[in-house]
C-alpha positions in Angstrom: 107.1 -27.9 -22.3 107.1 -27.4 -18.6 105.4 -29.9 -16.3 104.4 -28.7 -12.9 103.6 -31.3 -10.2 101.5 -30.1 -7.3 99.2 -31.6 -4.7 95.4 -31.2 -4.5 95.1 -31.2 -0.7 91.5 -32.3 -0.7 92.5 -35.5 -2.5 95.4 -37.0 -0.6 98.5 -37.8 -2.6 97.1 -36.6 -6.0 99.7 -35.1 -8.3 99.3 -33.1 -11.5 101.5 -32.5 -14.5 101.2 -29.0 -16.1 103.1 -28.2 -19.3 103.3 -24.5 -19.9 106.3 -23.3 -21.9 109.3 -24.2 -24.0 111.9 -26.6 -22.7 115.6 -25.9 -23.0 118.1 -28.6 -23.6 121.3 -29.7 -21.9 124.5 -31.0 -23.4 126.0 -32.9 -20.5 126.7 -36.6 -20.9 124.8 -38.9 -18.6 127.2 -40.5 -16.1 125.0 -43.2 -14.6 126.7 -46.5 -14.6 124.5 -49.3 -15.9 125.2 -52.8 -17.1 122.0 -53.3 -19.2 122.1 -51.8 -22.7 118.7 -50.7 -24.2 117.8 -49.7 -27.7 117.5 -45.9 -27.9 113.9 -44.8 -28.3 112.7 -42.4 -31.1 111.0 -39.5 -29.5 107.4 -38.5 -30.1 107.3 -34.7 -30.3 105.0 -32.5 -28.2 102.4 -30.4 -30.0 103.0 -26.7 -30.0 101.3 -24.4 -27.4 99.6 -27.1 -25.3 100.1 -28.9 -22.0 101.0 -32.3 -23.4 104.5 -33.2 -22.1 103.2 -36.3 -20.3 101.4 -37.5 -23.4 104.5 -37.2 -25.6 106.8 -38.7 -22.9 104.5 -41.7 -22.4 104.2 -42.2 -26.2 107.9 -42.1 -26.5 108.5 -44.6 -23.7 105.8 -47.1 -24.8 106.6 -46.8 -28.5 103.0 -46.1 -29.5 101.6 -43.1 -31.2 100.7 -39.7 -29.6 97.1 -40.3 -30.7 96.9 -43.7 -29.1 98.1 -42.4 -25.7 95.7 -39.5 -25.9 92.9 -41.8 -26.9 93.4 -44.3 -24.1 93.5 -41.3 -21.6 90.2 -40.1 -23.1 91.7 -37.0 -24.6 90.3 -36.0 -28.0 92.6 -34.7 -30.8 91.3 -31.9 -33.0 91.2 -33.3 -36.6 92.2 -30.0 -38.0 94.8 -28.6 -35.7 96.0 -32.0 -34.4 96.1 -30.5 -30.9 94.8 -32.4 -27.8 91.7 -31.2 -26.0 93.1 -30.8 -22.4 90.1 -28.9 -21.0 89.3 -31.7 -18.5 92.8 -31.3 -17.2 93.0 -27.5 -16.4 95.6 -28.2 -13.7 97.4 -30.8 -15.8 97.2 -34.6 -16.2 96.8 -36.4 -12.9 99.6 -39.0 -12.9 97.3 -41.5 -11.1 94.9 -41.2 -14.1 97.5 -42.8 -16.4 97.9 -46.1 -14.5 94.8 -48.0 -15.6 94.7 -46.7 -19.2 98.3 -47.9 -19.6 97.4 -51.2 -18.1 94.8 -51.6 -20.9 97.6 -50.9 -23.4 99.7 -53.6 -21.9 101.9 -51.7 -19.5 102.2 -51.9 -15.8 102.7 -48.3 -14.5 104.1 -47.6 -11.0 103.9 -43.9 -9.9 106.8 -43.1 -7.5 107.2 -39.8 -5.7 110.6 -38.9 -4.2 111.3 -37.2 -0.9 112.0 -34.0 -2.9 108.7 -34.4 -4.7 106.6 -34.8 -1.6 108.4 -31.9 0.0 107.6 -29.7 -3.0 104.0 -30.7 -3.0 103.8 -30.2 0.8 102.6 -33.8 1.4 103.8 -35.3 4.6 104.9 -38.7 3.2 108.3 -40.3 2.6 109.7 -41.8 -0.6 113.1 -42.6 -2.1 115.6 -39.8 -2.6 116.1 -38.5 -6.1 119.6 -40.1 -6.2 118.2 -43.4 -5.1 115.5 -43.3 -7.8 118.1 -42.4 -10.4 120.0 -45.6 -9.5 116.9 -47.7 -9.5 115.8 -46.5 -12.9 118.8 -47.9 -14.7 117.6 -50.3 -17.4 113.9 -49.4 -16.9 111.6 -47.2 -18.9 109.8 -44.3 -17.2 108.7 -40.7 -17.5 110.5 -38.4 -15.1 109.2 -35.2 -13.4 111.6 -32.6 -12.3 112.2 -28.8 -12.1 114.5 -27.5 -14.8 117.3 -25.1 -13.7 116.2 -22.6 -16.4 113.4 -20.6 -14.7 111.8 -20.1 -18.1 111.3 -23.8 -18.3 110.5 -24.6 -14.6 108.7 -27.9 -13.9 109.1 -30.4 -16.8 108.8 -34.0 -17.7 111.2 -36.3 -19.6 111.0 -39.7 -21.3 113.5 -42.2 -19.9 114.6 -45.1 -22.0 116.7 -47.0 -19.4 119.9 -45.2 -20.0 119.2 -41.6 -21.0 116.5 -39.0 -20.8 114.7 -37.5 -23.8 113.2 -34.0 -23.9 110.1 -34.5 -26.1 109.8 -30.7 -26.8 113.0 -30.8 -28.8 114.1 -34.5 -29.2 117.3 -33.7 -27.3 118.8 -36.2 -24.9 119.4 -34.9 -21.4 121.7 -35.5 -18.6 120.3 -36.4 -15.2 123.5 -35.2 -13.4 121.8 -32.0 -12.2 118.2 -33.2 -12.3 116.4 -33.5 -9.0 113.7 -36.0 -9.7 110.3 -35.3 -8.1 108.4 -38.2 -9.5 108.4 -41.0 -12.1 106.0 -43.3 -13.8 107.9 -46.5 -14.1 106.7 -48.8 -17.0 107.0 -52.5 -17.4 105.7 -54.3 -20.5 103.0 -56.9 -19.9 102.3 -60.0 -22.0 99.4 -58.4 -23.9 97.1 -55.4 -23.8 93.4 -55.6 -22.7 92.0 -53.5 -25.5 94.5 -51.7 -27.7 93.6 -48.1 -28.5 90.3 -48.1 -26.5 89.7 -45.2 -24.1 88.6 -45.8 -20.6 86.0 -43.5 -19.0 86.5 -43.4 -15.3 
């Protein structure tokens, strides 16, 4: 699925993730040098035909179910189709909306926007370069927003396990060699959740 990040100029610094199509996969080997080895995560697949790449990526990175991530974000799952109701996110999931719900699940989430991401969103702020963020993500878990080189894919989101990226639309591991990162949600495990599985209504 594609994930498009764009600004809402009336609300300063707000970013959205839209997932609109099928993601292609890459076969290059990741060449980032890291010293910390992490267990490879098993991916949580996206649901067909819906804008859910951030849900699937967050579920993959945190190791909880798709339903639990959707639930803590206040997103209902249709009991028959098993598809999420994303009607409250017509422009895609606001990345700032995931921070407190993830905290309730026992994760500290830092939303980072790169120079390239701010430039694309036409926001006059500075951030780390894509290359700097790639280096800083070694050994850490995150979701990564970027624009795929395939125009049929466009903006997209990946799960990052500390050493490689996972495309949750296919389960394929992706190289970051040719990825220009626009943003990331960097996750750190806390000692305990506040209320596991409970949604928060902001």
